[in-house]
C-alpha atoms as one frame of an Amber mdcrd trajectory, in Angstrom:
protein
  96.895  83.434 107.265  96.943  87.217 107.921 100.086  89.285 106.875 102.364
  89.847 109.796 104.644  93.019 109.964 107.579  90.748 111.002 107.735  89.213
 107.666 110.264  90.556 105.179 109.389  93.579 103.071 109.248  91.299  99.898
 106.585  89.068 101.626 104.585  92.026 102.927 104.465  93.477  99.379 103.692
  90.048  97.824 100.543  89.770  99.890  98.733  92.453  97.872  96.745  92.087
  94.645  98.105  93.076  91.225  96.292  94.416  88.234  96.941  91.334  86.106
  95.481  88.774  88.481  92.485  90.114  90.366  90.145  87.183  91.190  86.926
  89.063  90.266  83.793  87.014  90.936  85.842  83.855  91.395  87.274  85.251
  94.640  84.650  83.625  96.850  86.077  80.221  95.725  89.284  80.885  97.545
  87.730  82.179 100.697  88.892  80.552 103.807  86.649  77.601 104.867  84.436
  77.639 101.710  87.125  76.309  99.317  88.466  73.528 101.540  87.838  70.011
 100.714  84.527  68.598 102.252  86.300  66.101 104.345  88.409  68.946 105.903
  85.349  70.937 106.765  83.685  67.943 108.517  86.916  67.535 110.526  86.795
  71.083 111.823  83.031  70.724 112.808  83.748  67.630 114.784  86.813  69.203
 116.411  84.711  72.265 117.359  82.047  69.916 118.965  84.835  68.561 121.198
  85.590  71.929 122.690  87.255  73.990 119.961  89.446  73.498 116.742  92.520
  71.344 116.829  95.757  73.124 117.612  97.400  74.763 114.498 100.673  73.523
 113.111 103.648  76.026 113.049 103.151  78.371 110.090 106.451  77.467 108.616
 105.173  73.795 108.380 101.630  74.580 106.917 100.902  74.453 103.307  98.272
  76.979 102.192  94.894  75.444 101.768  94.857  76.519  98.061  97.673  73.910
  97.437  95.816  71.098  99.434  92.689  71.198  97.555  91.480  67.784  96.310
  91.299  67.323  92.418  87.643  67.012  90.959  88.717  65.274  87.743  89.136
  66.641  84.207  86.709  69.245  82.951  84.611  68.499  79.887  86.334  69.604
  76.628  83.938  72.423  76.023  84.813  73.831  79.453  88.629  73.734  79.129
  90.822  76.664  78.548  94.435  76.480  77.149  97.131  78.256  79.022 100.916
  78.263  79.501 103.052  78.275  82.726 102.642  81.832  83.278  98.695  81.401
  83.358  98.929  78.421  85.877 101.197  80.515  88.016  99.011  83.649  88.084
  96.001  81.557  89.033  97.968  80.108  91.820  99.426  83.384  93.014  95.800
  85.084  92.902  94.295  82.196  94.968  97.200  82.416  97.544  97.054  86.212
  97.775  93.263  86.264  98.075  93.722  84.156 101.141  96.249  86.506 102.531
  99.346  84.367 101.804 102.257  86.326 100.363 102.981  85.009  96.846 104.668
  86.032  93.628 105.580  84.731  90.284 109.199  83.811  89.470 110.722  83.637
  85.885 113.588  81.314  85.023 114.584  77.880  83.676 113.998  74.323  84.742
 115.710  71.157  83.867 112.953  68.574  84.256 111.054  68.951  80.995 113.564
  68.153  78.317 116.618  66.078  78.985 119.859  68.069  78.376 117.829  71.404
  77.979 116.735  74.074  80.378 113.345  75.211  79.353 111.974  78.725  80.154
 109.313  78.482  82.885 107.315  80.575  85.299 106.597  79.118  88.836 104.687
  80.513  91.874 106.460  81.109  95.216 104.808  81.727  98.462 106.073  82.735
 101.939 105.391  79.900 104.400 106.199  81.805 107.523 109.953  81.120 107.494
 111.072  80.892 103.832 110.011  81.333 100.236 108.782  77.973  98.698 108.555
  77.375  94.854 105.447  75.781  93.488 105.073  74.381  89.954 101.386  74.688
  89.373 101.708  72.861  85.893 102.808  69.551  87.483 100.492  66.924  88.896
 101.612  66.307  92.481 100.543  62.564  92.022 103.144  62.081  89.279 106.277
  60.161  90.254 109.104  62.779  90.320 112.335  63.087  92.208 111.005  66.337
  93.920 107.928  67.749  95.495 106.006  69.937  92.874 104.900  72.169  95.735
 108.554  72.559  96.960 110.623  72.715  93.961 114.378  72.824  94.610 116.545
  75.710  93.286 119.056  73.713  91.525 120.441  72.803  88.066 117.851  69.937
  87.687 115.195  72.054  89.395 114.379  75.686  89.009 117.017  78.551  88.431
 116.041  82.121  88.166 116.938  84.051  85.070 119.171  86.305  87.333 121.105
  83.314  88.412 121.628  81.856  84.936 122.660  85.117  83.532 125.162  85.841
  86.368 126.705  82.394  85.859 127.019  82.962  82.196 128.715  86.303  82.641
 131.079  84.754  85.254 132.081  81.892  82.759 130.341  79.256  84.866 127.899
  78.682  81.941 129.984  78.935  78.711 128.815  80.060  75.137 127.900  76.520
  74.127 125.963  75.698  77.347 124.035  78.890  77.445 122.488  77.707  74.105
 120.750  74.974  76.120 118.658  77.634  77.942 115.539  78.814  76.180 112.184
  78.042  74.685 113.147  74.766  73.060 116.263  73.316  71.457 114.888  73.220
  68.042 113.929  76.990  67.948 116.165  80.153  67.701 114.589  81.334  71.050
 117.551  80.343  73.289 120.881  81.453  74.236 122.408  84.626  75.862 119.987
  87.050  74.333 117.076  85.109  75.465 118.384  84.785  79.088 119.200  88.503
  78.975 115.510  89.316  78.139 114.221  87.021  80.817 116.242  88.873  83.664
 114.205  91.968  82.643 111.000  89.821  82.674 111.983  88.442  86.084 112.205
  92.031  87.403 108.824  92.910  85.831 107.140  90.022  87.470 108.827  90.818
  90.841 107.450  94.282  90.595 103.858  92.665  89.780 103.891  93.355  86.042
 103.334  89.714  85.178 103.430  90.076  81.458 103.489  87.252  78.847 106.703
  85.563  78.132 106.703  86.729  74.622 106.139  90.465  75.415 109.027  92.715
  74.715 109.969  96.346  75.802 112.792  98.714  76.717 116.221  97.099  76.806
 115.193  93.798  75.579 116.946  92.239  72.591 114.739  91.646  69.495 116.481
  88.506  68.321 119.675  86.511  68.463 121.816  89.120  66.718 123.110  90.739
  69.922 122.562  91.580  73.658 121.869  95.324  73.775 122.430  96.027  77.417
 124.628  93.554  79.163 125.976  95.896  81.797 122.481  97.029  82.750 121.210
  93.507  83.037 124.356  92.536  85.118 123.200  95.208  87.633 119.683  94.128
  87.769 120.574  90.404  88.037 122.939  91.303  90.933 120.152  93.213  92.680
 117.629  90.442  92.117 120.039  87.793  93.616 120.797  90.024  96.574 117.069
  90.637  97.204 116.463  86.842  97.075 118.969  86.507  99.975 117.016  88.979
 102.037 118.756  92.185 101.208 116.087  94.855 101.878 118.299  97.683 100.434
 118.572  95.777  97.210 114.750  95.214  97.102 114.272  99.044  97.443 116.849
  99.742  94.831 115.050  97.414  92.349 111.804  99.173  93.038 113.329 102.702
  92.484 115.183 101.777  89.334 112.184  99.827  87.930 109.970 102.854  88.330
 112.509 105.477  87.011 114.152 103.668  84.199 112.070 103.231  80.992 114.539
 100.572  79.739 113.464  98.391  82.604 109.623  98.736  82.816 106.991  98.247
  80.199 105.040 101.369  78.937 101.390 101.531  77.912 102.410  99.334  74.835
 104.638  96.227  74.394 105.762  94.353  71.331 104.393  90.846  71.252 105.964
  87.713  69.433 103.232  85.256  70.193 103.850  81.530  69.338 100.462  81.722
  67.693 102.022  83.759  64.902 100.692  87.117  66.100 103.482  89.800  65.953
 103.027  93.501  66.770 102.173  96.116  69.392  99.840  95.257  72.267  98.115
  97.902  74.442  98.200  96.999  78.168  95.030  97.077  80.067  95.194  98.310
  82.625  98.262 100.391  81.900 101.122  99.658  84.496 101.045 101.954  87.495
 104.559 103.144  88.527 103.407 104.365  91.864 102.942 100.818  93.284
């Protein structure tokens, strides 16, 4: 699916690769044709023998082939790799972008993991020719759910961006008690206003293709639940993110300019990491972020 110039600027930008998700030698697996299920390739050959391929469905109604691939069963234990939602999302985004489909990662909270709690989460989003579609690559599409995992709704019970949650909190739509239900898990201190505050800045970084880990910290981020260091700055960033989501090209440009110029918003060559594995300290980024992108 080639990138067309009539797509919004956000979609055109989301079609390029980023330093944290190059496919490397695995890129050939996502090449058009070679990565499709075997039955689909046979269908194409039969159609070509009858005088050409079947007519394509409208772009807005097609799902990228990377999302249609048939499962091959579980890997042997020795061949498995553990990962979080961010890793599932980056793999999905890398495969989609490698095939020319504009895609990006989105940071926010979902209400379908823990009843009564909104868990932090990263999902993929791709441009289907008419709109941005959310995909939760961690969910098995065969599992019975009230929604389609490759078209996740943006709602209280579905996915809500960090910018939306923060803005609703600041407007009083999510009060001080309810904001404590947004975070890593209800039994941990990693929840509440300070946590959502940090996730707005993380959402911005992912939008600018710096898809860092959820436990990386930099700039204006809070270091714990003792306070929110930059609420007005995060108010402005959240407002621009929501405007850009609605298609405001000027807001998208302002986000890019402010992210590049303000060291409170973007990570430098090092970030502080608070890993759930118990590793705390400074981490050097490799490659270092490129602010010219």
